[in-house]
C-alpha positions, 0 to 999 in steps of 0.5 A: 500500500503508498505510504500516504494512503496508510496516512491516511487509512490512519487518520481516518481510524483513529482521528476520525473513529470512521467504522472498519466498513468505512475507512474500507471502502475509502481504502478501496476507492483509494488504491484504484487512482491510485494506480490509475496513475501509477509510476506519477506522483500524487502532486503531478497530476493535475485536475484535468486528467483527474477528471478523465478517471472519473470520465473513464470511471463512468464509461465503464458503467459504473452507477453514479452513485459509487463514482460519487461515492469515490469523488468523496473519497478521494476529496478526504484523501488530497485533503487529507496530504495538504492538511499535511502537507505531502501535496501542495494543491488540491487537484480534486475539489474544484470536480461536482459530484455526479447528480444522484436521485436520491433514492426513497426507501422502501416502506413498511405498513404498520400491518407488514411490521405488525405480521414480521414482529410476530413470525420467529415463535415466541414458543422457542428460544430463537424465537424468544430472542428474535423477536427482541431482536425485530422488535427492539429494532422497530422500537428503537431505528437503530442499524443493524451494525448497532444493534448486532453490537450493542452489549448488556451494560448499554441496556437500562431497561428499569428506566425504558433506555439504551445507549448507543453508539454511532457513526464515528463511535458518537454517542445516542440516548433512545428510548425503548418501548414498553413492549421492546423492552419486556421481550427484551427482559425474556430474554435476558432473563429465559435464553441468553444463559442457555445460549453463554453456558460456560462462557463469556460474552460482552455481546447482548444477543447470542448464537446458541454457540455463545458467540455475537450474534453478526449482521450477515446472520441478522439479515438472514434472519430477517428476510426468512421472516418476511418470506414467512409475514407473506410481506412482498416488501423487499425488507432489509433492516435498514427497513425496519429503520425506515419504517421507525422514522415514518411511522415516528413522523406520520404520528406527528413526531418533529423531525428534529427528535426522530433526528438524534433517534437515527442518530443523522449528523446532519437532519438533510439526510433525515429529511428523506423521511418528508418526500416519503409522507409527500409522496402519501399525501399524493396518493391520498388526495389523488384517492379520495379528493372529488377534485384531484 
């Protein structure tokens, strides 16, 4: 790996405290960029050469979203190089990201959510665990990575909230509903000790072997229960996060509170849900208004 890229990765990990997934994405984008300019020193690369590089990516059929992410990665890389006096100028800052259509998340109705939450069998240890995980995900809007890394010390069931550490290791406090509290407590009392056996683990949700649940493992579970529940919308762990935000806003929650519970650093990210509500209001108007 190029020494400047190694320094940048260390900066992202230690100073910026980005997640391993984010750091890996930066590394891939920048490594591809450096490979394309193999033999050319960084301070000699010009804006026109960078523009040609991105035109090549575009002509190769790479999606606009992937190109925009690569450009963002390389811009951050060059800002770091300038800050560290490794290059004198930044040839990337003047380039604009390709225009992206904001993709609206899939929407689960309340009936779909209820069917999904009730799909696990409460008569089995696995069903109790899975129902607790699904209920907690919908009750709090956690990211799946936050859910599977949740630790027992993050829970405060007696007062009904949990502490989560999201992107950039930022801490936030999220209230829990009564249903989530009851199911999580049932899992802790009846299932977790059986899965833990004689091992020790700080993770809240465990597999039957006593190891922490993985993102991939939970992804498979939610897909299985969506099929079992007959939910026709494409369902992922993030779909329940979207449902959490959308259903709160539909019932009058203010955008700023939802932003804080979701852990969005910029309210513009949360505002995507207002577009969903506007589409629904448009559908209602078209369906029911006599002069629509």
